[in-house]
C-alpha positions in Angstrom: -24.4 0.3 27.5 -24.2 2.0 24.1 -22.3 5.3 23.7 -22.3 7.6 20.7 -19.1 9.7 20.5 -19.2 13.0 18.8 -16.1 15.1 18.4 -14.9 18.4 16.7 -18.4 19.7 15.9 -16.9 23.1 15.6 -20.1 25.1 15.6 -21.5 23.4 12.4 -25.1 23.1 13.7 -26.6 21.5 10.5 -24.0 18.6 10.8 -24.7 18.2 14.5 -28.5 18.1 14.0 -28.1 15.5 11.2 -26.1 13.2 13.7 -28.5 13.8 16.6 -31.3 12.6 14.2 -29.8 9.3 13.9 -31.7 6.6 15.7 -28.6 5.0 17.3 -27.7 8.5 18.7 -31.1 9.2 20.0 -31.2 5.8 21.6 -27.7 5.7 23.0 -27.3 5.6 26.8 -24.7 8.2 26.7 -23.5 10.8 24.2 -19.8 11.6 24.8 -18.6 15.0 23.4 -14.8 14.7 23.0 -14.1 18.5 22.6 -13.9 21.2 20.2 -17.6 21.9 20.2 -18.2 25.6 19.7 -15.4 27.1 17.9 -17.0 27.8 14.5 -19.9 29.7 12.8 -22.8 28.9 15.2 -21.2 28.6 18.6 -24.2 29.7 20.8 -26.8 27.6 19.1 -24.6 24.6 19.0 -23.9 24.8 22.8 -27.6 25.2 23.4 -28.4 22.1 21.5 -25.7 20.1 23.3 -26.9 21.3 26.7 -30.3 20.1 25.9 -29.0 16.5 25.9 -29.0 16.8 29.7 -27.5 14.0 31.8 -27.1 11.8 28.7 -24.2 14.0 27.6 -20.7 13.4 29.0 -18.3 16.4 28.1 -14.6 16.6 27.5 -12.6 19.8 27.1 -10.9 20.4 23.8 -8.1 22.8 22.9 -10.5 24.9 20.9 -12.9 25.0 23.9 -10.1 26.1 26.1 -9.0 28.8 23.6 -12.5 30.3 23.6 -12.4 30.7 27.3 -8.9 32.3 26.9 -10.2 34.8 24.4 -13.0 35.8 26.7 -10.3 36.3 29.5 -8.2 38.6 27.2 -6.0 36.4 25.1 -6.5 36.9 21.3 -6.9 33.7 19.1 -5.0 33.3 15.9 -8.1 31.9 14.2 -10.7 34.6 13.2 -13.6 32.2 13.6 -12.6 31.4 17.1 -12.0 35.0 18.1 -15.6 35.8 16.7 -17.1 32.8 18.4 -15.7 33.5 21.8 -17.0 37.1 21.7 -20.6 35.8 21.2 -20.8 33.2 24.0 -23.0 34.0 26.8 -21.6 34.1 30.4 -23.3 30.7 31.3 -21.6 29.2 28.2 -18.2 30.5 29.1 -18.6 29.0 32.6 -19.6 25.7 31.1 -16.6 25.5 28.8 -14.2 26.8 31.6 -15.4 23.9 33.9 -15.0 21.1 31.5 -12.9 18.1 32.6 -9.8 17.0 30.4 -10.9 13.3 30.6 -13.9 11.0 31.3 -13.7 7.4 32.3 -16.6 4.8 31.7 -16.6 1.1 32.5 -18.0 -0.2 29.2 -18.6 -3.9 29.3 -16.5 -5.9 26.9 -14.6 -2.7 25.9 -13.4 -2.5 29.5 -12.2 0.7 31.1 -12.7 3.2 28.5 -10.9 6.7 28.6 -12.3 9.7 26.7 -9.9 12.6 25.9 -9.7 15.2 23.2 -6.1 14.8 21.7 -4.1 12.5 24.0 -4.3 11.6 27.6 -1.5 14.1 28.4 -2.4 17.0 26.2 -5.5 18.6 24.6 -3.6 19.5 21.4 -1.0 16.8 20.8 -1.1 15.0 17.5 -1.3 11.3 17.3 -2.3 9.4 14.1 -3.4 6.0 12.8 0.0 5.5 11.4 2.0 6.8 14.3 4.7 4.3 15.5 4.1 2.0 18.4 6.9 3.7 20.1 5.2 7.0 19.8 1.8 5.3 20.9 3.7 3.9 23.9 4.9 7.4 24.9 1.4 8.9 24.6 -0.4 6.1 26.5 2.4 5.7 29.2 1.0 5.3 32.6 -2.6 4.8 31.6 -4.5 1.7 32.6 -7.4 2.0 30.1 -8.5 -0.9 27.8 -9.9 1.5 25.3 -8.9 5.1 24.6 -11.2 7.4 22.6 -9.8 10.7 21.3 -10.4 13.3 18.6 -8.5 16.4 17.6 -7.2 15.3 14.1 -10.7 15.0 12.5 -9.5 11.6 11.1 -11.6 8.6 11.8 -9.8 5.4 12.6 -9.7 2.3 15.0 -6.4 0.6 15.8 -4.6 -1.4 18.4 -1.6 0.0 20.1 0.1 -2.7 22.2 -3.3 -4.2 23.2 -5.0 -0.9 23.9 -7.9 -0.3 21.5 -7.7 3.3 20.2 -10.7 5.0 18.5 -11.0 8.4 16.8 -14.6 9.1 15.7 -13.5 11.8 13.2 -15.2 15.2 13.0 -18.9 16.0 13.0 -18.4 19.5 11.6 -15.1 19.6 9.8 -14.3 16.1 8.5 -11.2 15.1 6.7 -11.1 12.2 4.2 -14.8 11.7 3.3 -17.9 14.0 3.3 -20.7 13.7 5.8 -20.7 14.1 9.6 -18.4 11.5 11.3 -19.0 9.9 14.7 -18.6 6.5 16.4 -20.9 4.0 18.2 -19.4 1.9 21.0 -21.3 -1.1 22.3 -20.2 -2.4 25.6 -22.5 -5.5 25.4 -20.8 -6.8 22.2 -17.6 -5.0 22.3 -18.2 -3.6 18.8 -16.9 -0.2 17.7 -18.5 1.2 14.7 -17.3 4.3 12.7 -20.3 6.1 11.4 -20.9 8.7 8.7 -24.1 10.6 8.5 -24.8 12.2 5.2 -26.3 15.7 5.0 -26.8 18.3 2.4 -23.6 20.3 2.5 -24.9 23.0 0.0 -28.0 23.6 2.1 -25.9 23.6 5.3 -23.6 26.1 3.8 -26.5 28.4 2.7 -27.9 28.2 6.3 -24.5 29.1 7.9 -24.1 32.1 5.5 -27.7 33.3 6.4 -27.5 32.7 10.1 -23.9 32.9 11.4 -23.0 36.5 11.3 -19.3 35.7 11.0 -17.9 38.1 8.5 -15.7 35.5 6.8 -18.4 32.9 6.7 -18.6 32.5 2.9 -14.9 31.7 2.7 -15.0 29.4 5.8 -18.0 27.4 4.2 -16.1 27.1 1.1 -13.1 25.6 2.7 -14.7 23.4 5.5 -18.3 22.6 4.4 -18.3 22.5 0.6 -14.8 21.2 0.5 -13.4 18.2 2.4 -9.5 17.8 2.6 -8.3 14.3 1.8 -7.1 11.9 4.3 -3.7 11.9 2.5 -3.4 15.8 2.7 -4.4 15.7 6.4 -1.9 12.8 7.3 0.9 14.5 5.5 0.2 17.8 7.2 -0.2 16.3 10.8 2.8 14.1 10.4 4.9 17.3 10.4 3.6 17.9 13.9 5.1 14.6 15.0 8.3 15.8 13.4 8.3 12.9 10.8 
């Protein structure tokens, strides 16, 4: 079995379309979506494309997905784009997000029992990083029996071992940190290979499309910060390390 892992799309439909156009994604047995799919400038259209994947898609709830449902149910979001996105979702899309599981488990050949979550196995918003200590990884993975753990949330692609557990973060499709392009991962159960992938696409054209089609009143500023600009890995690691109280 081969699995393509897409995380943190954040409603950036042009980036998602670029990744779905990759032959390895089109030919994957499963496409696992590890959360934060729709909180962004094209939420309705993004969810419709993901639903069209049918039974090949394996969904995991993310904190931004949860927050969209909370907005619909009356709890305002601190993020303007999430507030706006939630207000545009159809009823069936709200029901879809509300029913998403917090984890998915797959037996994946040489990669063993593979657990898919959004942030960590115990939280949909906890920060854990490539340079987090083994002690911290031990706390986060305590009680889990998976051989491989795949997670997103920080938009930072990496592969590392944490006391014999293989941990994979595919990075972000729609809001990448570190390098330009749409980030995702390919897991091959037959060979045991994990490949971090980066799909290039025209950010300027994508930004123009988002400005033209989104309707979000802050779209030009949003595009300037998250599509035309990419925060460096050093900037992101410094910011997220504070969440770990380092």
